[in-house]
N, CA, C and O atoms as a GROMACS GRO file, in nm:
protein
  276
    1MET      N    1  -4.099   0.400   3.470
    1MET     CA    2  -3.962   0.355   3.479
    1MET      C    3  -3.877   0.455   3.557
    1MET      O    4  -3.799   0.417   3.644
    2GLU      N    5  -3.892   0.584   3.524
    2GLU     CA    6  -3.812   0.686   3.592
    2GLU      C    7  -3.837   0.687   3.742
    2GLU      O    8  -3.743   0.700   3.821
    3THR      N    9  -3.962   0.673   3.782
    3THR     CA   10  -3.996   0.672   3.924
    3THR      C   11  -3.932   0.552   3.993
    3THR      O   12  -3.881   0.564   4.104
    4ALA      N   13  -3.936   0.437   3.928
    4ALA     CA   14  -3.876   0.316   3.987
    4ALA      C   15  -3.726   0.334   4.006
    4ALA      O   16  -3.671   0.290   4.106
    5LEU      N   17  -3.660   0.398   3.910
    5LEU     CA   18  -3.516   0.422   3.923
    5LEU      C   19  -3.488   0.520   4.036
    5LEU      O   20  -3.397   0.499   4.116
    6LYS      N   21  -3.566   0.627   4.043
    6LYS     CA   22  -3.546   0.726   4.150
    6LYS      C   23  -3.570   0.664   4.287
    6LYS      O   24  -3.501   0.698   4.383
    7ASP      N   25  -3.668   0.574   4.296
    7ASP     CA   26  -3.696   0.505   4.422
    7ASP      C   27  -3.577   0.422   4.469
    7ASP      O   28  -3.563   0.392   4.587
    8ARG      N   29  -3.492   0.384   4.375
    8ARG     CA   30  -3.372   0.305   4.407
    8ARG      C   31  -3.248   0.393   4.422
    8ARG      O   32  -3.137   0.342   4.431
    9GLY      N   33  -3.268   0.524   4.425
    9GLY     CA   34  -3.157   0.614   4.449
    9GLY      C   35  -3.084   0.663   4.326
    9GLY      O   36  -2.979   0.727   4.337
   10VAL      N   37  -3.138   0.635   4.208
   10VAL     CA   38  -3.075   0.679   4.084
   10VAL      C   39  -3.103   0.827   4.062
   10VAL      O   40  -3.217   0.872   4.077
   11ARG      N   41  -3.000   0.902   4.026
   11ARG     CA   42  -3.018   1.042   3.988
   11ARG      C   43  -3.028   1.051   3.837
   11ARG      O   44  -2.945   0.995   3.765
   12ILE      N   45  -3.128   1.120   3.790
   12ILE     CA   46  -3.148   1.137   3.647
   12ILE      C   47  -3.127   1.284   3.615
   12ILE      O   48  -3.192   1.371   3.672
   13TRP      N   49  -3.035   1.310   3.524
   13TRP     CA   50  -3.005   1.448   3.484
   13TRP      C   51  -3.064   1.473   3.347
   13TRP      O   52  -3.040   1.396   3.253
   14ARG      N   53  -3.138   1.578   3.336
   14ARG     CA   54  -3.188   1.623   3.206
   14ARG      C   55  -3.096   1.735   3.160
   14ARG      O   56  -3.080   1.836   3.229
   15LEU      N   57  -3.036   1.717   3.045
   15LEU     CA   58  -2.936   1.811   2.998
   15LEU      C   59  -3.000   1.923   2.917
   15LEU      O   60  -3.091   1.900   2.838
   16ARG      N   61  -2.951   2.043   2.938
   16ARG     CA   62  -2.994   2.158   2.860
   16ARG      C   63  -2.911   2.168   2.733
   16ARG      O   64  -2.951   2.234   2.636
   17SER      N   65  -2.798   2.102   2.734
   17SER     CA   66  -2.703   2.112   2.623
   17SER      C   67  -2.756   2.044   2.498
   17SER      O   68  -2.833   1.948   2.505
   18ARG      N   69  -2.714   2.096   2.386
   18ARG     CA   70  -2.743   2.035   2.257
   18ARG      C   71  -2.609   2.002   2.193
   18ARG      O   72  -2.520   2.087   2.188
   19GLY      N   73  -2.595   1.883   2.145
   19GLY     CA   74  -2.470   1.843   2.082
   19GLY      C   75  -2.381   1.769   2.180
   19GLY      O   76  -2.385   1.791   2.301
   20ALA      N   77  -2.300   1.680   2.125
   20ALA     CA   78  -2.218   1.591   2.206
   20ALA      C   79  -2.116   1.666   2.290
   20ALA      O   80  -2.098   1.634   2.408
   21MET      N   81  -2.048   1.765   2.231
   21MET     CA   82  -1.941   1.834   2.303
   21MET      C   83  -1.993   1.908   2.427
   21MET      O   84  -1.936   1.895   2.535
   22SER      N   85  -2.099   1.984   2.411
   22SER     CA   86  -2.151   2.058   2.525
   22SER      C   87  -2.215   1.965   2.627
   22SER      O   88  -2.211   1.994   2.747
   23ALA      N   89  -2.273   1.854   2.584
   23ALA     CA   90  -2.331   1.757   2.676
   23ALA      C   91  -2.221   1.692   2.761
   23ALA      O   92  -2.239   1.673   2.882
   24VAL      N   93  -2.109   1.658   2.699
   24VAL     CA   94  -1.997   1.600   2.774
   24VAL      C   95  -1.950   1.697   2.881
   24VAL      O   96  -1.931   1.659   2.996
   25ARG      N   97  -1.932   1.822   2.843
   25ARG     CA   98  -1.887   1.923   2.939
   25ARG      C   99  -1.986   1.940   3.054
   25ARG      O  100  -1.947   1.952   3.170
   26GLU      N  101  -2.115   1.941   3.021
   26GLU     CA  102  -2.217   1.958   3.125
   26GLU      C  103  -2.219   1.841   3.222
   26GLU      O  104  -2.226   1.861   3.343
   27VAL      N  105  -2.213   1.721   3.170
   27VAL     CA  106  -2.215   1.602   3.257
   27VAL      C  107  -2.092   1.600   3.347
   27VAL      O  108  -2.103   1.575   3.467
   28LEU      N  109  -1.974   1.626   3.291
   28LEU     CA  110  -1.852   1.623   3.372
   28LEU      C  111  -1.850   1.737   3.473
   28LEU      O  112  -1.797   1.720   3.583
   29SER      N  113  -1.905   1.850   3.438
   29SER     CA  114  -1.915   1.961   3.533
   29SER      C  115  -2.004   1.924   3.650
   29SER      O  116  -1.970   1.950   3.766
   30ARG      N  117  -2.117   1.866   3.621
   30ARG     CA  118  -2.208   1.822   3.728
   30ARG      C  119  -2.143   1.717   3.816
   30ARG      O  120  -2.154   1.721   3.938
   31ALA      N  121  -2.075   1.622   3.753
   31ALA     CA  122  -2.007   1.517   3.829
   31ALA      C  123  -1.902   1.578   3.921
   31ALA      O  124  -1.889   1.537   4.036
   32GLY      N  125  -1.828   1.675   3.871
   32GLY     CA  126  -1.727   1.742   3.952
   32GLY      C  127  -1.786   1.814   4.072
   32GLY      O  128  -1.730   1.811   4.181
   33ARG      N  129  -1.901   1.879   4.052
   33ARG     CA  130  -1.967   1.948   4.163
   33ARG      C  131  -2.013   1.851   4.271
   33ARG      O  132  -2.028   1.888   4.387
   34LEU      N  133  -2.036   1.725   4.231
   34LEU     CA  134  -2.075   1.622   4.328
   34LEU      C  135  -1.954   1.557   4.394
   34LEU      O  136  -1.968   1.472   4.482
   35GLY      N  137  -1.835   1.599   4.352
   35GLY     CA  138  -1.713   1.544   4.411
   35GLY      C  139  -1.661   1.420   4.342
   35GLY      O  140  -1.571   1.353   4.394
   36LEU      N  141  -1.716   1.387   4.227
   36LEU     CA  142  -1.669   1.270   4.152
   36LEU      C  143  -1.541   1.306   4.078
   36LEU      O  144  -1.542   1.395   3.992
   37LEU      N  145  -1.434   1.239   4.110
   37LEU     CA  146  -1.305   1.269   4.048
   37LEU      C  147  -1.268   1.172   3.938
   37LEU      O  148  -1.187   1.204   3.851
   38HIS      N  149  -1.326   1.053   3.942
   38HIS     CA  150  -1.296   0.949   3.844
   38HIS      C  151  -1.426   0.898   3.784
   38HIS      O  152  -1.519   0.864   3.857
   39VAL      N  153  -1.432   0.893   3.654
   39VAL     CA  154  -1.553   0.848   3.586
   39VAL      C  155  -1.514   0.747   3.479
   39VAL      O  156  -1.426   0.774   3.397
   40LEU      N  157  -1.578   0.633   3.480
   40LEU     CA  158  -1.559   0.534   3.375
   40LEU      C  159  -1.668   0.556   3.272
   40LEU      O  160  -1.787   0.545   3.303
   41CYS      N  161  -1.629   0.587   3.150
   41CYS     CA  162  -1.724   0.610   3.042
   41CYS      C  163  -1.717   0.493   2.946
   41CYS      O  164  -1.616   0.473   2.878
   42GLU      N  165  -1.822   0.417   2.942
   42GLU     CA  166  -1.826   0.300   2.857
   42GLU      C  167  -1.924   0.327   2.744
   42GLU      O  168  -2.042   0.354   2.768
   43GLY      N  169  -1.875   0.321   2.624
   43GLY     CA  170  -1.962   0.350   2.512
   43GLY      C  171  -1.888   0.326   2.382
   43GLY      O  172  -1.783   0.262   2.379
   44GLY      N  173  -1.943   0.378   2.278
   44GLY     CA  174  -1.885   0.356   2.146
   44GLY      C  175  -1.792   0.468   2.104
   44GLY      O  176  -1.750   0.551   2.185
   45GLY      N  177  -1.761   0.469   1.976
   45GLY     CA  178  -1.667   0.564   1.921
   45GLY      C  179  -1.710   0.708   1.932
   45GLY      O  180  -1.626   0.796   1.950
   46CYS      N  181  -1.840   0.736   1.921
   46CYS     CA  182  -1.888   0.875   1.929
   46CYS      C  183  -1.864   0.933   2.068
   46CYS      O  184  -1.820   1.047   2.081
   47LEU      N  185  -1.892   0.854   2.172
   47LEU     CA  186  -1.867   0.901   2.308
   47LEU      C  187  -1.717   0.920   2.330
   47LEU      O  188  -1.676   1.022   2.385
   48ALA      N  189  -1.637   0.826   2.288
   48ALA     CA  190  -1.492   0.837   2.304
   48ALA      C  191  -1.439   0.962   2.235
   48ALA      O  192  -1.359   1.036   2.293
   49GLU      N  193  -1.483   0.987   2.113
   49GLU     CA  194  -1.438   1.105   2.040
   49GLU      C  195  -1.480   1.234   2.111
   49GLU      O  196  -1.401   1.328   2.120
   50SER      N  197  -1.603   1.238   2.162
   50SER     CA  198  -1.651   1.357   2.232
   50SER      C  199  -1.568   1.386   2.356
   50SER      O  200  -1.537   1.501   2.386
   51LEU      N  201  -1.533   1.281   2.429
   51LEU     CA  202  -1.453   1.298   2.550
   51LEU      C  203  -1.313   1.349   2.517
   51LEU      O  204  -1.262   1.438   2.585
   52VAL      N  205  -1.252   1.292   2.413
   52VAL     CA  206  -1.117   1.335   2.374
   52VAL      C  207  -1.120   1.479   2.326
   52VAL      O  208  -1.035   1.559   2.365
   53ARG      N  209  -1.216   1.514   2.241
   53ARG     CA  210  -1.224   1.650   2.187
   53ARG      C  211  -1.253   1.753   2.296
   53ARG      O  212  -1.211   1.868   2.286
   54ALA      N  213  -1.324   1.711   2.402
   54ALA     CA  214  -1.354   1.801   2.513
   54ALA      C  215  -1.235   1.816   2.607
   54ALA      O  216  -1.239   1.896   2.701
   55GLY      N  217  -1.129   1.740   2.583
   55GLY     CA  218  -1.012   1.746   2.670
   55GLY      C  219  -1.037   1.682   2.805
   55GLY      O  220  -0.975   1.720   2.904
   56ALA      N  221  -1.128   1.585   2.809
   56ALA     CA  222  -1.170   1.526   2.934
   56ALA      C  223  -1.102   1.394   2.966
   56ALA      O  224  -1.133   1.332   3.068
   57VAL      N  225  -1.013   1.349   2.880
   57VAL     CA  226  -0.949   1.218   2.900
   57VAL      C  227  -0.812   1.236   2.963
   57VAL      O  228  -0.725   1.302   2.906
   58ASP      N  229  -0.794   1.177   3.080
   58ASP     CA  230  -0.663   1.178   3.147
   58ASP      C  231  -0.587   1.048   3.125
   58ASP      O  232  -0.464   1.046   3.124
   59ARG      N  233  -0.662   0.942   3.106
   59ARG     CA  234  -0.599   0.810   3.093
   59ARG      C  235  -0.690   0.721   3.008
   59ARG      O  236  -0.812   0.726   3.018
   60TYR      N  237  -0.627   0.640   2.926
   60TYR     CA  238  -0.700   0.542   2.845
   60TYR      C  239  -0.679   0.405   2.907
   60TYR      O  240  -0.568   0.369   2.945
   61VAL      N  241  -0.786   0.329   2.916
   61VAL     CA  242  -0.778   0.190   2.960
   61VAL      C  243  -0.855   0.108   2.858
   61VAL      O  244  -0.971   0.136   2.830
   62PHE      N  245  -0.791   0.008   2.804
   62PHE     CA  246  -0.853  -0.076   2.702
   62PHE      C  247  -0.876  -0.215   2.758
   62PHE      O  248  -0.789  -0.273   2.823
   63PHE      N  249  -0.993  -0.268   2.733
   63PHE     CA  250  -1.026  -0.406   2.768
   63PHE      C  251  -1.050  -0.480   2.637
   63PHE      O  252  -1.134  -0.440   2.556
   64VAL      N  253  -0.977  -0.588   2.618
   64VAL     CA  254  -0.987  -0.664   2.494
   64VAL      C  255  -1.033  -0.806   2.528
   64VAL      O  256  -0.975  -0.873   2.613
   65ALA      N  257  -1.137  -0.849   2.461
   65ALA     CA  258  -1.187  -0.986   2.483
   65ALA      C  259  -1.088  -1.086   2.424
   65ALA      O  260  -1.027  -1.059   2.320
   66PRO      N  261  -1.072  -1.200   2.488
   66PRO     CA  262  -0.977  -1.299   2.440
   66PRO      C  263  -1.020  -1.365   2.308
   66PRO      O  264  -0.937  -1.419   2.235
   67ILE      N  265  -1.149  -1.360   2.278
   67ILE     CA  266  -1.198  -1.416   2.152
   67ILE      C  267  -1.301  -1.322   2.093
   67ILE      O  268  -1.366  -1.245   2.164
   68LEU      N  269  -1.315  -1.330   1.963
   68LEU     CA  270  -1.416  -1.251   1.895
   68LEU      C  271  -1.544  -1.331   1.887
   68LEU      O  272  -1.545  -1.444   1.838
   69LEU      N  273  -1.651  -1.274   1.936
   69LEU     CA  274  -1.780  -1.347   1.934
   69LEU      C  275  -1.861  -1.310   1.814
   69LEU      O  276  -1.972  -1.361   1.796
   0.00000   0.00000   0.00000
């Protein structure tokens, strides 16, 4: 699977960090070194909390479905 993704141009980062907070910082640091200034992080409450606690959130955008499925 990893080879197939790499063949399609996907970059896979293996993190040295342990724990959500240090992993968030490492990923955002790497993204910054690549020149990425805007990142959409889609996930659950744990990811959202880690980003907020790391001081990595500049803006919140909420998408709400018109009906509950």
